[in-house]
C-alpha positions in Angstrom: 0.0 -0.1 -0.4 0.9 3.7 -0.9 2.7 5.4 2.0 -0.6 8.1 3.1 -0.1 11.9 2.3 -0.7 13.3 5.6 -1.0 17.1 6.1 -0.9 18.8 9.8 -4.8 19.3 9.7 -5.4 15.4 8.5 -3.2 14.0 11.6 -4.9 16.1 14.1 -8.2 15.0 13.0 -6.8 11.2 13.2 -5.3 12.2 16.7 -8.9 13.1 17.5 -10.5 10.5 16.1 -8.7 7.5 17.4 -8.0 8.9 21.0 -12.1 9.1 21.2 -12.3 5.9 20.1 -9.8 4.6 23.2 -12.1 6.2 25.5 -15.8 6.4 24.3 -19.0 4.5 24.3 -20.2 4.0 20.5 -23.5 3.5 18.5 -24.7 2.6 14.7 -23.6 4.3 12.2 -24.3 6.9 9.3 -22.6 6.5 5.9 -23.2 4.1 2.7 -21.8 0.7 1.3 -18.1 0.5 0.6 -16.4 -1.4 -2.4 -15.1 -4.2 -1.3 -13.0 -5.4 -4.5 -11.1 -2.1 -4.8 -10.9 -1.7 -0.9 -11.9 1.9 -1.6 -14.7 3.9 -0.1 -17.0 5.2 -2.9 -17.6 8.8 -3.5 -20.7 9.8 -1.7 -23.1 12.1 -3.8 -25.5 14.0 -2.1 -28.3 16.6 -3.3 -27.7 19.0 0.1 -27.7 22.3 -2.6 -30.0 21.2 -4.7 -27.6 20.1 -7.2 -25.7 16.5 -7.4 -22.3 17.3 -5.7 -19.4 15.3 -4.0 -20.4 15.1 -0.3 -16.9 15.9 0.5 -16.6 19.4 -1.5 -20.2 20.6 -0.3 -19.2 22.9 2.4 -22.4 21.9 4.7 -22.1 19.3 7.9 -24.3 16.5 5.9 -23.9 12.8 6.6 -25.8 10.0 4.2 -27.3 7.1 5.2 -27.4 3.9 2.6 -27.0 0.8 1.2 -26.9 -2.0 3.8 -26.3 0.1 6.9 -29.9 1.8 5.8 -31.4 -1.5 5.4 -30.1 -3.2 8.9 -31.6 0.0 10.7 -34.8 -0.1 9.2 -35.4 -4.0 9.6 -37.9 -5.2 12.5 -40.7 -3.3 10.9 -39.4 0.2 12.5 -40.8 3.5 11.5 -38.4 6.3 10.7 -37.6 6.5 14.4 -34.8 4.3 13.5 -32.5 6.8 12.5 -32.7 8.2 16.4 -29.0 8.3 17.5 -27.7 6.6 14.0 -26.2 10.0 12.6 -24.5 12.9 14.6 -26.4 15.4 16.6 -29.7 13.8 15.3 -32.3 12.5 17.8 -35.9 11.4 17.0 -39.1 10.7 19.4 -42.8 10.6 19.5 -45.5 10.6 22.0 -47.9 9.1 19.4 -45.9 5.9 18.4 -45.4 5.3 14.7 -46.8 8.8 13.2 -45.7 12.4 14.6 -42.0 12.3 15.0 -40.2 14.8 16.0 -36.8 15.6 15.0 -33.8 17.4 16.9 -30.8 18.3 15.4 -27.8 19.6 17.5 -30.0 20.2 20.6 -32.7 21.8 18.7 -36.0 20.8 18.4 -40.0 20.9 19.7 -41.8 18.7 22.0 -45.3 20.3 21.2 -47.7 17.4 20.8 -50.4 19.1 19.4 -51.1 18.5 15.5 -50.6 22.2 14.5 -46.9 22.4 16.0 -44.2 23.4 13.9 -40.8 22.0 14.3 -36.9 23.9 13.6 -35.8 20.8 11.6 -37.3 20.1 8.4 -38.2 17.1 6.1 -38.0 16.8 2.4 -39.2 13.8 0.8 -38.2 13.7 -3.0 -37.5 17.3 -2.9 -41.0 18.5 -1.2 -41.6 19.6 2.3 -43.7 17.6 4.5 -44.2 20.6 7.2 -47.1 18.8 9.2 -45.7 16.5 11.8 -48.1 13.5 10.3 -46.7 13.7 7.1 -43.1 13.6 8.4 -44.3 9.9 9.7 -44.3 8.4 6.3 -42.7 4.9 6.6 -39.3 4.4 4.6 -39.0 1.7 2.3 -37.4 1.4 -1.6 -35.2 4.5 -0.5 -32.0 5.3 -2.3 -30.5 7.7 0.4 -31.3 9.7 3.8 -29.4 13.0 4.1 -29.3 14.9 7.0 -28.2 18.6 6.8 -26.9 20.0 10.0 -27.1 23.6 10.5 -29.3 26.7 9.2 -30.8 26.0 5.7 -33.0 28.8 5.4 -31.5 29.8 2.0 -32.2 27.0 -0.1 -34.9 25.2 1.9 -36.5 28.3 3.4 -38.8 28.7 6.7 -38.6 26.1 9.7 -35.2 24.8 8.9 -33.1 26.7 11.7 -31.8 23.4 13.0 -31.4 21.5 9.6 -33.2 19.0 7.7 -33.5 15.4 6.7 -33.9 14.8 3.3 -35.2 11.6 1.8 -34.7 10.4 -2.0 -36.7 7.6 -3.0 -35.1 5.1 -5.8 -36.4 6.5 -9.5 -37.5 4.9 -12.6 -34.9 4.0 -15.3 -34.9 2.4 -18.3 -33.2 -0.5 -16.6 -35.5 -3.4 -15.7 -34.9 -4.0 -11.8 -36.6 -4.5 -8.5 -36.8 -6.4 -5.5 -38.9 -8.6 -2.8 -38.4 -9.0 0.7 -40.6 -10.7 3.7 -39.4 -10.9 7.3 -40.9 -12.3 10.3 -40.0 -11.7 13.8 -41.0 -11.3 17.4 -44.6 -10.8 18.7 -45.8 -12.0 15.2 -44.5 -9.1 13.2 -44.3 -9.5 9.6 -42.8 -6.3 7.1 -43.2 -6.7 3.4 -41.9 -4.5 0.8 -41.0 -4.7 -2.7 -40.7 -2.4 -6.1 -40.5 -3.0 -10.1 -39.1 -0.5 -12.2 -38.5 -0.5 -16.2 -38.9 1.2 -19.3 -42.6 1.7 -20.9 -41.3 2.8 -23.9 -37.6 4.2 -25.0 -38.8 7.5 -23.4 -41.1 6.5 -20.7 -40.3 4.6 -17.5 -41.8 3.5 -14.2 -41.4 2.2 -10.8 -44.1 0.8 -8.4 -42.9 0.3 -4.8 -45.2 -1.3 -2.3 -44.9 -2.0 1.9 -47.1 -4.3 4.2 -46.5 -4.5 7.7 -48.2 -6.3 10.7 -48.0 -6.6 13.9 -50.3 -8.8 16.6 -51.8 -6.8 19.8 -49.5 -8.4 22.8 -50.0 -6.0 25.6 -52.4 -7.4 28.2 -54.7 -5.3 30.3 -54.4 -6.1 33.9 -56.4 -3.3 35.5 -59.0 -4.9 38.1 -62.5 -5.1 36.3 -60.9 -4.5 32.9 -58.6 -7.2 32.3 -58.1 -8.1 28.5 -55.4 -10.3 26.7 -53.5 -8.7 23.9 -55.3 -5.7 23.7 -52.6 -3.3 22.4 -49.2 -3.1 20.8 -50.1 -4.1 17.4 -50.6 -2.4 13.9 -51.5 -2.8 10.3 -49.5 -0.2 8.0 -49.8 -0.3 4.2 -48.2 2.2 1.9 -47.7 2.7 -2.0 -45.7 4.8 -4.0 -46.1 4.9 -8.0 -43.8 6.8 -10.5 -43.6 7.7 -14.2 -40.2 9.4 -15.7 -40.4 10.7 -19.2 -36.7 11.2 -20.6 -36.3 13.7 -23.6 -33.6 15.1 -25.1 -33.6 18.5 -23.1 -36.6 17.9 -20.9 -37.3 15.2 -18.0 -40.8 15.2 -16.3 -41.1 13.0 -12.8 -44.4 12.5 -11.8 -44.7 11.0 -8.3 -47.9 9.5 -6.5 -47.6 8.2 -2.6 -50.2 7.1 -0.1 -50.3 5.7 3.2 -52.8 3.9 5.4 -52.0 3.0 9.2 -54.6 0.9 11.7 -53.5 0.6 14.9 -52.7 1.3 18.7 -51.2 4.9 19.9 -48.0 4.4 22.1 -48.2 2.8 25.4 -48.8 5.4 28.3 -47.8 3.7 31.7 -49.2 5.5 34.9 -46.1 5.9 37.6 -43.7 3.5 35.9 -40.7 5.6 37.0 -39.9 5.0 40.9 -40.2 8.1 42.8 -37.4 10.2 43.6 -35.2 8.0 40.9 -35.5 8.0 37.1 -35.8 3.9 37.4 -38.0 1.7 36.4 -40.3 0.4 38.6 -39.5 -3.0 40.2 -42.0 -4.9 38.5 -41.9 -3.3 35.0 -43.2 -5.9 32.4 -43.3 -4.5 28.8 -46.3 -6.8 27.5 -48.9 -5.4 30.7 -50.4 -2.3 30.9 -53.0 -1.2 33.7 -55.8 1.2 31.9 -59.5 1.8 32.2 -59.9 3.2 28.8 -57.2 0.7 27.0 -60.4 -1.0 24.8 -60.8 2.6 23.2 -57.3 3.0 22.6 -57.1 3.3 18.7 -55.1 5.3 16.2 -55.9 5.4 12.7 -53.8 7.8 9.5 -54.5 8.1 6.2 -52.1 10.3 3.7 -51.6 10.6 0.3 -50.1 13.4 -2.2 -48.5 13.7 -5.7 -45.9 15.6 -6.9 -44.5 17.2 -10.4 -41.1 17.9 -11.4 -40.5 19.3 -14.5 -36.9 20.2 -15.9 -35.6 21.6 -19.2 -31.9 21.8 -20.2 -31.0 24.8 -21.9 -27.5 25.5 -23.6 -26.2 27.4 -20.6 -29.0 27.1 -17.7 -31.5 24.4 -16.3 -34.9 25.3 -15.4 -36.8 23.0 -12.8 -40.2 23.3 -11.5 -41.6 21.0 -8.7 -45.6 21.2 -7.9 -46.9 19.0 -5.0 -49.8 18.4 -3.1 -49.8 16.8 0.1 -52.8 15.4 2.5 -53.2 13.8 5.6 -56.1 12.5 8.2 -55.3 10.9 11.7 -57.3 10.0 14.7 -55.6 8.8 17.7 -57.2 7.9 21.2 -55.9 6.9 24.4 -55.5 6.5 27.9 -53.1 9.3 28.6 -52.9 8.8 32.4 -52.1 5.3 31.5 -53.7 4.0 34.9 -57.3 2.6 36.3 -59.7 4.8 38.7 -58.7 8.1 40.7 -58.4 9.2 43.8 -62.1 11.0 44.3 -63.3 7.7 43.5 -64.2 5.4 46.6 -62.2 7.2 49.1 -59.1 6.7 46.9 -59.3 2.5 47.3 -59.8 2.1 43.6 -56.8 3.5 41.5 -53.4 2.5 40.2 -50.8 1.6 39.6 -49.8 4.3 42.4 -51.7 7.7 42.8 -54.1 8.4 39.9 -55.2 12.2 40.8 -57.7 12.4 38.0 -58.6 10.0 34.6 -57.4 11.6 31.3 -59.0 10.1 28.2 -58.3 11.7 25.0 -58.2 12.2 21.2 -56.9 14.3 18.6 -58.0 14.3 14.8 -57.1 16.1 11.8 -60.2 15.5 9.7 -59.2 17.8 6.8 -56.3 19.0 5.5 -54.0 20.0 2.3 -50.6 21.4 1.5 -50.1 22.9 -1.4 -46.5 24.0 -2.8 -44.8 25.5 -5.8 -41.0 26.1 -6.6 -39.5 27.2 -9.8 -36.0 27.7 -9.8 -33.3 28.7 -12.6 -29.8 27.1 -12.2 -26.5 28.2 -14.2 -24.4 25.8 -16.0 -21.5 27.5 -16.7 -18.1 26.3 -17.4 -16.5 29.6 -15.7 -15.8 30.4 -12.5 -19.2 31.7 -11.9 -22.4 29.6 -11.5 -25.8 30.8 -9.7 -29.5 29.5 -8.9 -32.6 31.6 -8.3 -36.0 30.8 -7.5 -39.3 31.5 -6.2 -41.2 29.2 -3.7 -44.7 29.3 -2.5 -46.3 27.2 0.1 -50.2 27.1 1.2 -51.5 25.1 4.2 -55.5 24.1 5.2 -55.4 22.4 8.5 -58.3 21.5 10.6 -57.7 19.9 13.9 -60.1 18.3 16.6 -59.3 17.9 20.2 -61.6 15.8 22.2 -61.9 14.7 25.6 -64.2 11.7 27.2 -65.3 10.9 30.5 -63.8 7.8 31.7 -66.3 7.3 34.5 -69.7 8.0 32.4 -72.2 5.4 32.0 -71.6 4.2 29.1 -67.9 4.9 30.0 -66.1 6.8 27.4 -68.7 9.3 26.6 -67.5 12.6 24.6 -67.4 15.7 27.1 -65.1 18.0 25.5 -64.4 19.2 21.8 -62.1 22.0 20.5 -62.3 22.8 16.5 -58.7 24.7 15.5 -58.7 25.8 11.9 -55.2 27.3 11.1 -54.4 28.9 7.1 -50.9 29.3 6.6 -49.7 31.3 3.6 -46.1 31.7 2.7 -43.7 32.6 -0.2 -40.3 33.2 -0.7 -37.6 34.5 -3.2 -34.2 33.0 -3.5 -31.2 33.2 -4.6 -27.4 31.7 -4.5 -24.0 32.0 -5.9 -20.6 29.8 -6.3 -17.7 31.7 -7.5 -14.5 29.6 -7.9 -11.3 32.0 -6.7 -8.5 29.9 -7.4 -8.3 26.1 -8.3 -8.4 25.8 -4.4 -10.8 27.9 -3.1 -14.6 28.3 -3.7 -17.1 30.7 -2.1 -20.6 30.6 -1.9 -23.3 33.2 -0.8 -27.2 32.7 -0.4 -29.8 35.2 0.2 -33.5 34.8 0.7 -36.4 36.7 1.6 -39.6 34.7 3.1 -43.0 36.1 4.0 -45.0 34.2 6.5 -49.0 34.4 7.4 -51.0 32.5 9.8 -54.5 32.8 10.3 -56.5 30.9 13.3 -59.4 30.1 15.0 -60.2 27.9 18.1 -63.6 27.3 18.7 -64.3 25.3 22.1 -68.1 23.9 22.1 -67.8 21.3 25.1 -65.4 22.2 28.1 -64.6 18.8 30.4 -63.9 21.6 33.3 -67.2 23.5 33.0 -65.5 26.3 31.3 -68.1 26.7 28.6 -68.1 27.4 25.0 -65.3 29.6 23.4 -64.1 31.1 20.3 -60.4 32.7 20.3 -59.5 33.8 16.8 -55.8 34.9 16.0 -53.5 35.8 13.5 -49.8 36.0 13.5 -47.3 37.1 10.5 -43.8 38.0 9.9 -41.0 38.4 7.1 -37.1 37.5 7.1 -33.8 37.4 5.3 -32.0 34.6 5.6 -28.6 34.5 4.4 -25.5 32.2 4.5 -21.8 32.8 3.7 -19.3 29.7 2.9 -15.8 28.9 1.7 -14.2 25.2 0.7 -10.5 25.2 0.4 -8.9 22.3 -1.3 -6.1 21.9 1.1 -4.8 19.1 -0.9 -5.9 15.9 -3.1 -7.4 14.3 0.1 -8.3 17.2 2.2 -10.9 19.7 2.0 -11.6 22.6 5.1 -14.9 24.5 4.7 -16.3 27.9 6.7 -19.6 28.4 7.0 -21.8 31.4 8.7 -25.9 31.2 8.1 -29.1 33.0 9.2 -32.5 31.6 9.2 -35.3 31.5 11.4 -38.6 29.7 12.1 -41.9 31.4 11.9 -44.2 32.3 14.2 -46.5 29.5 15.8 -49.6 29.4 18.1 -50.9 27.0 20.0 -55.3 26.4 20.4 -55.3 23.4 22.5 -57.9 24.9 24.8 -59.9 21.8 25.9 -58.4 22.5 29.4 -57.3 26.3 29.3 -58.7 29.5 28.1 -55.7 31.1 26.5 -54.4 30.6 22.8 -50.8 31.0 23.0 -48.4 32.5 20.1 -44.5 32.8 19.5 -42.7 35.3 17.9 -40.4 34.3 15.2 -37.1 32.6 16.5 -34.3 33.5 14.4 -31.1 31.7 14.9 -26.7 32.5 13.4 -24.6 29.6 13.3 -20.8 29.4 13.1 -19.2 26.0 12.0 -15.7 24.9 10.5 -14.7 21.8 9.4 -12.1 19.4 7.6 -13.5 16.7 5.2 -10.8 14.3 4.7 -10.0 10.9 2.7 -7.1 9.2 4.2 -5.1 5.6 4.0 -5.1 5.8 0.2 -9.0 6.0 -0.1 -9.3 3.3 2.3 -10.8 5.6 5.3 -12.5 8.8 5.4 -12.9 11.3 8.5 -15.3 14.6 8.5 -15.3 17.0 11.4 -17.2 19.9 12.2 -16.8 22.1 15.2 -19.8 25.0 15.4 -21.4 27.5 17.7 -24.9 29.0 17.4 -26.9 32.0 19.4 -30.5 31.9 19.0 -32.6 34.4 19.8 -36.4 34.5 21.0 -36.3 30.6 20.7 -39.9 29.1 20.0 -40.8 26.9 23.4 -43.5 24.4 24.2 -44.6 24.2 27.8 -45.9 20.8 28.0 -48.3 19.5 30.7 -46.7 21.5 33.9 -49.9 20.4 36.3 -52.6 20.9 33.3 -53.4 19.2 30.4 -52.4 21.4 27.7 -49.8 23.3 26.0 -48.1 27.0 26.4 -46.2 28.6 24.1 -42.9 30.7 25.2 -40.0 32.8 23.8 -36.8 32.4 25.3 -34.5 35.5 25.2 -31.6 33.7 24.5 -30.0 29.8 23.6 -26.7 29.1 22.9 -25.0 25.7 21.7 -21.6 24.5 20.6 -20.5 21.5 19.9 -18.5 19.1 17.5 -19.2 16.6 15.0 -17.2 13.4 13.6 -18.2 10.9 11.0 -15.8 8.5 9.7 -16.0 5.5 7.7 -13.2 2.7 7.0 -12.2 -0.3 5.1 -10.4 -2.3 7.4 -9.5 -5.0 5.1 -10.9 -7.2 2.2 -13.3 -8.4 4.5 -13.9 -5.9 7.5 -15.9 -2.4 7.0 -16.4 -0.1 9.6 -18.0 3.5 10.8 -17.7 5.1 13.5 -19.5 8.7 14.1 -19.4 11.0 17.4 -21.0 14.5 18.4 -21.2 16.5 21.2 -24.0 19.2 21.6 -24.1 21.3 24.8 -27.1 24.1 24.7 -28.3 26.5 27.1 -31.2 28.7 27.8 -30.1 32.2 28.7 -33.6 34.1 30.1 -33.6 34.9 34.2 -37.4 35.9 33.6 -38.8 32.8 31.7 -40.2 30.6 34.3 -42.9 27.4 33.8 -45.5 25.3 35.8 -44.1 21.9 36.9 -45.3 18.1 37.3 -47.8 17.3 39.7 -45.8 14.3 41.7 -41.8 14.8 40.6 -38.9 16.0 42.4 -37.8 19.3 40.6 -34.4 20.3 40.8 -34.8 24.1 39.4 -34.9 27.0 41.4 -38.8 28.0 41.9 -40.0 31.3 42.1 -42.6 33.1 44.3 -45.4 31.8 41.9 -44.4 28.1 42.0 -42.7 28.3 38.5 -39.3 26.4 37.8 -36.7 29.2 36.8 -35.2 28.0 33.1 -32.4 30.2 33.0 -29.1 27.8 32.6 -31.3 25.2 31.6 -30.3 22.7 28.4 -33.2 22.0 26.0 -35.1 19.3 26.2 -34.7 16.1 24.3 -30.7 17.4 23.6 -28.5 14.9 24.6 -25.2 15.9 25.2 -23.2 13.2 23.4 -24.3 10.7 20.6 -22.3 7.9 19.2 -22.7 5.2 16.5 -20.4 2.6 15.6 -20.6 -0.3 13.1 -18.4 -3.1 11.8 -19.5 -5.6 8.8 -17.8 -8.9 8.0 -18.1 -10.2 4.4 -16.7 -13.6 3.4 -16.7 -15.4 0.1 -18.2 -19.2 0.9 -19.3 -21.6 -1.4 -21.2 -19.7 -4.6 -21.9 -16.5 -2.4 -21.1 -14.3 0.4 -21.6 -14.8 4.4 -21.9 -11.7 6.2 -22.2 -10.7 10.0 -22.8 -7.1 11.2 -22.9 -5.3 14.2 -24.0 -2.0 15.5 -23.7 -0.1 18.5 -25.8 3.4 19.2 -25.6 5.6 22.5 -27.3 8.7 23.4 -26.3 10.6 26.6 -29.1 11.5 29.1 -31.9 14.1 28.6 -34.3 16.2 30.3 -37.8 15.4 29.0 -39.2 18.8 29.7 -38.0 22.7 30.2 -37.4 22.3 33.6 -35.3 19.7 35.3 -36.5 17.1 37.6 -35.4 13.7 39.2 -37.9 11.4 37.8 -38.0 13.1 34.4 -34.4 12.8 33.5 -33.9 10.5 30.4 -31.3 7.7 31.5 -28.6 7.1 29.0 -29.8 4.6 26.3 -27.6 2.2 24.6 -29.2 -0.1 21.5 -26.9 -3.0 19.9 -28.2 -4.4 16.8 -26.9 -7.5 14.8 -27.4 -9.1 11.3 -25.9 -11.8 9.6 -26.7 -14.0 6.7 -25.7 -15.3 3.4 -25.7 -13.8 -0.3 -26.0 -15.7 -3.7 -26.8 -15.1 -7.4 -28.4 -17.2 -10.0 -28.8 -15.9 -13.3 -30.7 -12.4 -12.9 -31.3 -12.8 -9.5 -29.6 -12.2 -6.3 -30.8 -13.9 -2.9 -30.4 -12.8 0.5 -31.4 -14.6 3.7 -30.9 -13.1 7.1 -31.2 -13.3 10.8 -31.6 -10.2 12.9 -31.7 -8.9 16.4 -32.3 -5.2 17.6 -32.1 -4.0 20.9 -29.8 -7.3 21.6 -29.6 -6.7 25.5 -33.4 -5.4 26.3 -32.2 -2.4 27.2 -35.7 -0.6 28.6 -35.7 2.8 29.7 -38.4 5.7 29.7 -37.9 7.5 26.9 -40.6 10.3 27.1 -43.2 11.1 29.7 -46.7 13.0 31.0 -45.9 15.0 33.6 -49.7 16.6 34.3 -51.1 14.2 36.5 -48.5 11.3 37.8 -45.6 9.9 36.4 -46.7 8.7 33.8 -43.7 7.4 31.3 -43.3 5.9 27.8 -40.9 3.4 27.3 -38.5 2.5 24.2 -39.1 -0.7 22.1 -38.1 -3.9 23.5 -35.4 -6.6 22.0 -37.0 -7.9 18.6 -35.5 -10.8 16.7 -36.1 -11.8 12.9 -35.1 -13.5 10.1 -35.8 -11.9 6.4 -35.8 -13.6 2.7 -34.8 -10.6 -0.3 -34.5 -11.4 -3.5 -33.4 -8.8 -6.1 -33.8 -8.9 -9.9 -32.3 -7.4 -13.0 
């Protein structure tokens, strides 16, 4: 092997990486497959700046996940939350289960569980923004690549991207005939089936059809006295499809994408007093397949969504014109026993309640009966051979959203009668103009500058016609609007053939938000726009003669008027607040390695330190937990100095894959380890609601072989190998109700690819 050419910077990065490996717990992966025959890492192509580029030359902190690692993580019928702690600085959680994922990047996210909640991490699927949180839960199948862009992305991607964005690109149609089919069976009777087929219809027109079907039996028993039932919760049936048509002319292409989803299952299981008082431990007698609920029989979750997009592209002599028109729609109804227990303290002198103290019952539902999102993007990109290139464009967004909040009387006769109802109507209109310029000053130095003007307007009405607490009817109207100029400036310097340095400063915003969940309160709260300015610099390097790749970034950001959600705190509704200032800083290491002809590995590590800086910001606290924040004269917890909720300081991941030729095929074995440090579940800090460190281990082994135009794979796998069980979410207004992570999952899969 040739001696590696090292610059001083590359040497420093290697020293940092290997010293971290020596003393740090790791976690799962984040890159793509390696070219095993040539012992060289493949070039990763990303579209982080709306054009295909080498990831090593893009002045953005971007990680890509694809190939074998993507398949391994998404096995076991997992929803989009499988990405949690698999990529530096990225975490995902949900209190709805397989729908409504909440994304956090570099500690920035939103814990709001209402269906009109905005998030500072955008999700873009096949170049279309998925604004509503229900749209973000679309299942992951037949996906070519996942990209995570860290830091503000407001210039090219617009509003609500101050933390970054997650980008999915599905496999597109082509003139080549190909496809796959896979089926797996695992724990609790879970079946996961997906497949796709595509190819030419004519010499200009091609198509691809992708299908998914997942099913899992109910397995959670209800052992509440008088409500005993076997296998009452935990199951689901998920169906999804994507149909695409691609027309390729001489200088014109058109891509039509239609997709749909249907989920029928159970909401996530809420467990009353599952946290041992005075600690953050699970209670001694915890059983994953048992709940004690008096409203479990009425728990349900149905989600339907569909959408279509049309991408038109014209290749001119020196320019490309791109038009993307899209429509998305979602519906949901989710009903659950939120208190997670049975009975209440005021019934029969408090003798009929459990597990633990249940001050009052909470059985509620949220629904979206009507939703439409329309987007239009039109951009012009230059294709000059010279030093200057640019892209300019316009964007339009229109969303009409209806939300219904329900409360039910668990103790009525018959049980579960409606006793509260609120209808929210939110109409959002936004538009923007944007531009970005690249200039190559020398063969080594390229500079990019971007600018975007955004205008955002929300009209909101909340109408309460029935109150569960005797509050009477209430009609509240609110309007919020703002405009903002986002910008970024970055430079990429080619130190040598193997090392690129980049620096970036960027500014973006999240548009104003409203919160009108007024079943249990009379106040519709609003939050002003939050703005962020971020500074980062990093090195992207290929080492060991192309057998290793190390990317390292350091960053610092300040956020003004950060939008935060005071969830619960002794009352069953949310309130929006703005923090005066929030700061964050840290570093990220993202690496891949070809260790030998048979071994490949990845290692990632990130550190994020966040801090709220606002002496006057204080929120209500839990009913029964042990609060560790200072309490002011009004009984509120003072938040100054706290870290952000669901913002782990450390995320790390490690994968190792072994491949060996055996007979007429290949034996393989892979393992991954992911680590997430402790988190605060709410804005205030308390003993019970500090989430413990979470470690997950996965293994996958199998055999692949080819026969003619077919490739076959059989595999066995396990997720959460050591059955690590921790509280990962909570409800704080009633009792120490918690949400526990998925148990160990064991399964087997058969897959066939054809060409």
